C-alpha positions as CSV (number, residue, x, y, z in Angstrom):
1,M,-22.3,-19.7,5.1
2,S,-18.6,-19.1,4.5
3,A,-16.5,-17.5,7.2
4,P,-15.6,-13.9,6.8
5,K,-12.2,-13.0,5.3
6,K,-9.8,-11.3,7.8
7,L,-8.1,-8.0,7.1
8,F,-5.0,-6.7,8.9
9,I,-4.1,-3.1,8.5
10,K,-0.9,-1.5,9.9
11,T,-1.1,2.3,9.8
12,Y,2.0,4.5,9.8
13,G,2.2,8.3,10.3
14,C,-0.4,11.0,10.6
15,Q,-4.0,11.2,11.7
16,M,-5.0,11.4,8.0
17,N,-3.6,7.9,7.5
18,V,-5.6,6.7,10.5
19,Y,-8.8,8.1,8.9
20,D,-7.8,6.5,5.5
21,S,-7.2,3.1,7.1
22,E,-10.8,3.3,8.6
23,R,-12.2,4.0,5.1
24,M,-10.1,1.2,3.5
25,A,-11.4,-1.2,6.1
26,E,-15.0,-0.1,5.3
27,A,-14.4,-0.4,1.6
28,L,-13.2,-4.0,2.0
29,G,-15.9,-4.7,4.6
30,G,-18.4,-4.5,1.8
31,E,-16.5,-7.4,0.2
32,G,-16.8,-9.6,3.3
33,Y,-13.7,-8.7,5.2
34,V,-13.5,-8.1,9.0
35,E,-10.6,-6.6,10.7
36,T,-8.1,-8.6,12.8
37,K,-5.4,-7.4,15.1
38,S,-2.9,-10.1,14.0
39,A,-1.2,-10.5,10.6
40,D,-0.8,-14.2,11.3
41,D,-4.5,-15.0,10.8
42,A,-5.2,-12.5,8.0
43,D,-6.3,-13.2,4.5
44,M,-5.2,-9.8,3.4
45,I,-2.5,-7.5,4.9
46,L,-2.4,-3.8,4.1
47,L,0.4,-1.5,5.1
48,N,-0.9,2.1,5.0
49,T,2.4,4.0,4.7
50,C,3.8,7.5,5.4
51,H,6.7,9.2,3.6
52,I,7.4,11.9,6.1
53,R,9.9,10.2,8.4
54,E,13.5,9.3,7.5
55,K,14.1,6.2,5.4
56,A,10.3,5.6,5.2
57,A,10.5,3.4,2.1
58,E,13.3,1.2,3.5
59,K,11.2,0.6,6.7
60,V,8.3,-0.5,4.6
61,Y,10.5,-2.9,2.6
62,S,11.9,-4.3,5.9
63,E,8.3,-4.8,7.2
64,L,7.4,-6.6,4.0
65,G,10.4,-8.9,4.4
66,R,9.0,-10.1,7.7
67,F,5.9,-11.4,5.8
68,K,7.9,-13.8,3.5
69,G,7.5,-16.8,5.8
70,L,3.8,-16.1,6.3
71,K,3.2,-15.8,2.6
72,A,5.0,-19.1,2.0
73,E,2.8,-20.8,4.6
74,K,-0.4,-19.2,3.2
75,P,-0.1,-18.8,-0.6
76,D,-3.6,-17.3,-0.8
77,L,-2.6,-14.5,1.5
78,K,-2.8,-11.1,-0.3
79,I,-0.4,-8.3,0.6
80,G,-0.9,-4.7,-0.3
81,V,0.9,-1.4,0.2
82,A,-1.1,1.8,0.4
83,G,-0.5,5.4,1.3
84,C,2.3,7.9,0.5
85,V,5.2,5.4,0.1
86,A,3.0,3.5,-2.4
87,Q,2.4,6.7,-4.3
88,A,6.1,7.6,-4.3
89,E,7.5,4.1,-5.1
90,G,4.8,2.7,-7.3
91,E,5.8,-0.5,-9.2
92,E,9.2,-0.4,-7.7
93,I,7.6,-1.9,-4.6
94,M,6.5,-5.0,-6.6
95,R,9.9,-5.2,-8.2
96,R,11.8,-5.2,-4.9
97,Q,9.2,-7.3,-3.0
98,P,7.5,-9.7,-5.4
99,L,5.2,-11.0,-2.6
100,V,3.3,-7.7,-2.9
101,D,0.0,-8.2,-4.7
102,L,-1.3,-4.7,-5.0
103,V,-0.1,-1.1,-4.6
104,V,-2.6,1.7,-4.1
105,G,-2.0,5.5,-3.7
106,P,-3.8,7.7,-1.2
107,Q,-6.2,9.1,-3.8
108,S,-7.3,5.7,-5.2
109,Y,-8.1,3.5,-2.3
110,H,-11.9,3.7,-3.1
111,R,-10.9,1.3,-5.9
112,L,-9.6,-1.3,-3.4
113,P,-12.6,-3.8,-3.9
114,E,-11.9,-4.0,-7.6
115,M,-8.2,-4.3,-7.0
116,E,-8.6,-7.0,-4.4
117,A,-10.8,-9.0,-6.8
118,K,-8.1,-8.8,-9.5
119,A,-5.5,-9.9,-7.0
120,R,-7.6,-12.9,-6.1
121,E,-7.4,-13.9,-9.7
122,G,-3.7,-13.8,-9.6
123,E,-3.0,-10.3,-11.1
124,K,-0.5,-7.8,-9.8
125,V,-2.5,-4.6,-9.4
126,L,-1.1,-1.0,-9.3
127,D,-3.1,2.2,-9.0
128,T,-1.4,5.4,-8.1
129,D,-3.6,7.7,-10.2
130,F,-5.1,11.0,-9.1
131,P,-8.6,10.2,-10.3
132,E,-11.2,12.9,-11.0
133,E,-14.0,11.1,-9.1
134,D,-14.4,11.9,-5.4
135,K,-13.1,8.9,-3.5
136,F,-15.2,9.7,-0.4
137,E,-18.4,9.6,-2.4
138,K,-17.4,6.4,-4.2
139,L,-16.8,4.6,-0.9
140,K,-19.6,2.7,0.7
141,S,-21.2,4.6,3.6
142,R,-19.9,4.0,7.0
143,P,-21.6,1.1,8.8
144,K,-23.8,2.2,11.7
145,A,-21.7,0.5,14.3
146,K,-21.2,2.2,17.6
147,R,-18.1,4.5,17.6
148,G,-15.8,5.8,20.4
149,P,-16.3,9.3,21.6
150,T,-13.7,10.9,19.3
151,A,-13.2,10.6,15.5
152,F,-11.1,12.1,12.7
153,L,-12.8,13.6,9.6
154,T,-10.9,14.5,6.5
155,V,-12.1,17.8,5.0
156,Q,-9.1,18.8,2.8
157,E,-6.2,16.9,1.1
158,G,-3.1,17.8,-0.7
159,C,-1.0,21.0,-0.5
160,D,0.0,23.8,-2.9
161,K,2.8,25.3,-0.7
162,F,5.7,23.2,-1.9
163,C,7.9,23.5,1.1
164,A,11.4,22.5,0.1
165,F,11.6,19.6,2.6
166,C,8.2,18.1,2.0
167,V,6.9,15.3,-0.3
168,V,3.1,15.9,0.3
169,P,2.5,17.9,-2.9
170,Y,3.9,14.9,-4.9
171,T,2.3,12.1,-3.0
172,R,-1.1,13.7,-2.1
173,G,-1.4,16.1,-5.0
174,A,-2.8,19.6,-5.2
175,E,-5.1,21.1,-2.5
176,V,-8.7,19.8,-2.8
177,S,-11.5,20.6,-0.3
178,R,-14.5,18.4,0.2
179,P,-18.0,19.9,-0.3
180,A,-19.4,21.2,3.0
181,D,-22.7,19.2,2.7
182,R,-20.8,15.9,2.5
183,I,-18.7,16.8,5.5
184,L,-21.7,17.7,7.5
185,R,-23.5,14.5,6.6
186,E,-20.5,12.5,7.7
187,A,-20.2,14.4,10.9
188,Q,-23.9,13.9,11.7
189,D,-23.5,10.2,11.0
190,L,-20.5,10.0,13.4
191,V,-22.5,11.8,16.1
192,E,-25.4,9.4,15.7
193,R,-22.9,6.6,16.3
194,G,-21.6,8.0,19.6
195,V,-18.9,10.5,18.6
196,R,-18.8,13.7,20.7
197,E,-15.5,15.2,19.5
198,I,-14.4,15.5,15.8
199,T,-11.0,16.6,14.6
200,L,-11.0,18.0,11.1
201,L,-8.1,16.8,9.1
202,G,-6.1,18.2,6.2
203,Q,-2.5,18.5,5.0
204,N,-3.2,22.2,5.0
205,V,-6.6,22.3,6.8
206,N,-7.0,26.0,7.2
207,A,-6.8,26.4,3.5
208,Y,-10.2,24.7,3.3
209,H,-12.5,26.2,0.7
210,G,-15.2,23.6,0.2
211,A,-18.3,24.3,-1.9
212,G,-21.3,25.4,0.1
213,P,-24.9,26.4,-1.0
214,N,-23.9,30.0,-1.6
215,G,-20.3,29.7,-2.6
216,D,-17.1,28.3,-1.0
217,L,-16.9,28.1,2.8
218,T,-13.8,28.9,4.8
219,L,-12.8,26.6,7.6
220,A,-14.3,29.0,10.1
221,Q,-17.6,28.9,8.3
222,L,-17.5,25.1,8.2
223,I,-16.8,25.0,11.9
224,W,-19.8,27.2,12.6
225,E,-22.0,24.8,10.5
226,L,-20.7,21.9,12.5
227,D,-21.4,23.9,15.7
228,K,-25.1,23.5,14.9
229,I,-25.0,19.7,15.2
230,D,-26.7,18.6,18.4
231,G,-24.6,16.1,20.3
232,L,-21.3,17.3,18.8
233,E,-19.6,18.8,21.8
234,R,-16.0,19.5,20.6
235,I,-14.3,20.5,17.4
236,R,-10.6,20.5,16.6
237,F,-8.6,20.8,13.4
238,T,-5.0,20.0,12.2
239,T,-2.6,20.7,10.5
240,S,-2.5,24.4,9.7
241,H,-0.2,26.8,7.8
242,P,0.5,30.3,9.2
243,N,-0.3,31.9,5.9
244,D,-3.8,30.5,5.9
245,M,-4.8,31.6,9.3
246,Q,-7.6,33.9,8.3
247,D,-9.3,36.5,10.5
248,D,-12.6,34.6,10.8
249,L,-10.8,31.5,12.0
250,I,-8.9,33.6,14.6
251,E,-12.2,35.1,15.7
252,A,-13.9,31.7,15.9
253,H,-11.3,30.6,18.5
254,G,-12.7,33.4,20.8
255,T,-16.4,33.0,20.0
256,C,-17.2,29.3,19.2
257,A,-17.6,27.4,22.4
258,K,-17.3,24.0,20.7
259,L,-13.9,24.9,19.1
260,M,-11.3,23.7,21.6
261,P,-8.5,26.0,22.9
262,Y,-5.7,24.1,21.2
263,L,-4.0,25.1,17.9
264,H,-1.2,23.2,16.1
265,L,0.5,25.8,14.0
266,P,3.9,24.7,12.6
267,V,6.6,27.4,12.1
268,Q,9.5,25.0,11.3
269,A,12.3,27.5,12.1
270,G,13.0,30.8,13.6
271,S,15.6,32.1,11.1
272,D,14.2,34.1,8.2
273,K,17.0,32.9,6.0
274,I,16.1,29.3,6.7
275,L,12.4,29.9,6.3
276,K,13.0,31.4,2.9
277,R,15.1,28.5,1.9
278,M,12.3,26.2,3.1
279,N,9.9,28.1,0.9
280,R,7.7,28.8,3.9
281,A,6.6,32.2,2.7
282,H,6.3,33.7,6.2
283,T,8.9,35.2,8.6
284,A,9.6,34.7,12.2
285,E,8.2,38.1,13.0
286,S,4.9,37.5,11.1
287,Y,4.5,34.2,12.9
288,I,5.0,35.8,16.3
289,R,2.6,38.6,15.5
290,L,0.0,36.0,14.4
291,I,0.4,34.1,17.7
292,E,-0.3,37.4,19.5
293,R,-3.5,37.9,17.6
294,I,-4.7,34.4,18.3
295,R,-3.9,34.8,22.0
296,A,-5.8,38.1,22.0
297,A,-8.8,36.2,20.7
298,R,-8.4,33.3,23.1
299,P,-5.9,34.0,25.9
300,D,-5.9,30.5,27.3
301,I,-5.2,28.7,24.0
302,L,-2.5,26.1,24.0
303,I,-0.1,26.5,21.0
304,S,1.6,23.5,19.5
305,G,4.2,23.5,16.7
306,D,6.6,21.7,14.5
307,F,10.4,22.3,14.1
308,I,13.1,21.0,11.8
309,V,16.7,21.5,12.9
310,G,19.8,20.9,10.7
311,F,18.1,22.1,7.6
312,P,20.6,22.6,4.7
313,E,22.7,25.7,5.3
314,E,21.5,26.2,8.9
315,T,24.2,27.8,11.0
316,E,24.5,28.0,14.7
317,E,23.2,31.6,14.5
318,D,20.1,30.3,12.5
319,F,19.5,27.7,15.1
320,Q,19.7,30.3,17.9
321,A,17.0,32.3,16.1
322,T,14.8,29.2,16.4
323,M,15.5,28.9,20.1
324,D,14.7,32.6,20.5
325,L,11.4,32.1,18.8
326,V,10.5,29.2,21.1
327,E,11.4,31.3,24.1
328,E,9.1,34.0,23.0
329,V,6.1,31.9,21.9
330,K,6.2,29.4,24.8
331,Y,4.7,26.1,23.4
332,G,2.4,23.8,25.3
333,T,3.6,21.0,23.2
334,A,5.7,20.6,20.0
335,Y,7.2,18.1,17.6
336,S,10.8,18.5,16.6
337,F,12.9,16.5,14.1
338,K,16.4,16.5,12.6
339,Y,16.2,17.2,8.9
340,S,16.4,14.2,6.6
341,T,16.4,14.2,2.8
342,R,13.3,13.3,0.8
343,P,14.2,12.3,-2.8
344,G,12.7,14.6,-5.3
345,T,12.4,17.6,-3.0
346,P,14.5,20.7,-3.6
347,A,16.3,20.6,-0.3
348,A,17.6,17.1,-1.0
349,E,20.1,18.5,-3.5
350,R,21.6,21.0,-1.1
351,A,24.7,20.8,1.1
352,Q,23.8,19.0,4.3
353,V,24.5,20.1,7.9
354,D,27.0,18.0,9.8
355,P,25.0,15.2,11.5
356,A,26.7,15.6,14.8
357,A,25.9,19.4,14.9
358,A,22.3,18.6,13.9
359,D,22.0,16.0,16.7
360,D,23.3,18.5,19.2
361,R,20.9,21.2,18.1
362,L,17.9,18.8,18.3
363,Q,18.8,17.8,21.8
364,R,19.0,21.4,22.9
365,L,15.7,22.3,21.2
366,Q,13.9,19.3,22.7
367,A,15.2,20.1,26.2
368,L,13.7,23.6,25.9
369,L,10.4,22.4,24.4
370,T,10.1,19.7,27.1
371,K,10.7,22.4,29.8
372,Q,8.0,24.6,28.3
373,Q,5.6,21.7,28.0
374,R,6.1,20.7,31.6
375,E,5.6,24.3,32.7
376,V,2.3,24.6,30.9
377,Q,1.2,21.3,32.2
378,D,2.1,22.2,35.8
379,S,0.2,25.4,35.4
380,M,-3.0,23.4,35.0
381,V,-2.9,22.3,38.7
382,G,-5.8,23.9,40.5
383,R,-7.7,24.7,37.4
384,E,-11.1,23.4,36.3
385,V,-11.2,21.9,32.9
386,G,-13.6,19.9,30.7
387,V,-12.6,16.2,30.2
388,L,-14.1,13.9,27.6
389,F,-13.6,10.3,29.0
390,E,-12.3,8.0,26.3
391,K,-11.4,4.7,28.1
392,T,-11.0,3.0,31.4
393,G,-7.7,3.4,33.2
394,R,-5.2,0.8,34.5
395,L,-6.5,1.0,38.0
396,P,-10.0,-0.1,39.2
397,G,-12.5,2.7,38.9
398,Q,-10.1,4.9,37.0
399,M,-11.2,6.7,33.8
400,V,-8.9,8.5,31.3
401,G,-9.8,11.2,28.9
402,K,-8.6,14.4,27.2
403,S,-9.0,18.0,28.5
404,D,-10.0,20.9,26.4
405,Y,-6.3,21.6,25.9
406,L,-5.7,18.0,24.7
407,H,-3.9,17.0,27.9
408,A,-4.4,13.4,29.0
409,V,-6.3,13.4,32.3
410,H,-7.0,10.4,34.6
411,V,-9.6,10.5,37.4
412,A,-9.7,7.9,40.2
413,D,-13.0,6.5,41.6
414,C,-14.7,8.0,38.7
415,S,-18.5,7.5,38.3
416,R,-18.6,8.6,34.7
417,E,-18.7,6.4,31.6
418,V,-16.8,6.4,28.3
419,G,-18.2,9.2,26.1
420,E,-19.2,11.4,29.0
421,L,-18.0,15.0,29.4
422,A,-17.4,16.2,33.0
423,R,-15.9,19.1,34.8
424,V,-12.7,18.1,36.5
425,R,-10.3,19.9,38.9
426,I,-6.7,19.2,38.2
427,V,-4.9,18.1,41.4
428,S,-1.4,17.0,40.1
429,S,0.8,17.0,37.1
430,G,2.8,13.9,36.0
431,A,5.4,13.3,33.3
432,N,2.9,13.0,30.5
433,S,-0.5,13.4,32.1
434,L,-2.6,15.2,34.7
435,A,-4.6,13.8,37.6
436,G,-7.9,15.3,38.5
437,E,-11.0,14.9,40.6
438,L,-14.7,15.3,39.5
439,I,-16.4,18.5,40.4
440,G,-19.8,17.9,41.9
């Protein structure tokens, strides 16, 4: 019996890429591959790439360059590039790095087994199509191996918003929602394998409109269907757009016990002029009023956001409007970035803000966001929260998990196991985590 082939996958970027990497590993698992944590002993290397961050493509080329020596030592080694950089760069990747054997876009990775077979025959293989068939249905079903207590589940892909800074509509395509029955089957399968918390994923997840038995379901209706699954204790979703935050989803935050009190709702900027130039189709005022409605439904909800500073044409006055919005909303956590151009997007052709000014603005914004994050975290001291334990800690007897609000919590002398939910009283707040003690 021949030894299994070894697969090394390096994943960049968002949670959706993490999910995609799992599915790619499963697709190739049906062809005799097992995963390895080291590229050095791999028979196949896959880079699952992201195009969101600055100079994403150049970083991929740099990573590929590090495999030249390995490829020379192991001529049978196959190297592939997947994900959004693969979609955007296509055959240019093979031209610039001839050691690459296959390039596959995020909508075509269900074809990996066929592509790998061709690569083994010496072909260079490229597939960046947007095929009509459902890649999730074409993939082999997930093996029934035991899973950790948390899992991602993609329910929606692509985006129709065409924000001026974003490449997603070009690399992931138009918005597509998976049928509800397929999502529910996959969720049930995950729960049977030990998962207790599922995070629903989508580039614009609250635009979900998947087919149900009596017409399309909204994201809130899908959540209520998931709520019926015994053994599934927690539901989360990301990432959302303010314009798709429907009434029933707001209501679900106040009435669905399994839907956690955490919402990632990017605003990007606080200046209406900049929001219009970003093609965001909402205003700072409409966003603030939306947050008020969400907090009226669930007063303790933790709000997370995304911000871009130094967007083309942003003035100091525009930036101050962003700071004012942050002061009013008060974020529990947030992600902030300095604008960088994405070739092919409308904003890339506009006059750019002075880099030094953008750097200064980013530092000021991050200082405010860090202050707010710490204030929210410190306010948890003395409160009782639910914690889902995910792993052992660094100290003997210590367990680490996530609270309802997605804070990392560690508990000393803990009698609970990985996968258990427990009530915990928070006793102290550290730089990036909370310490707690079991109740009862």
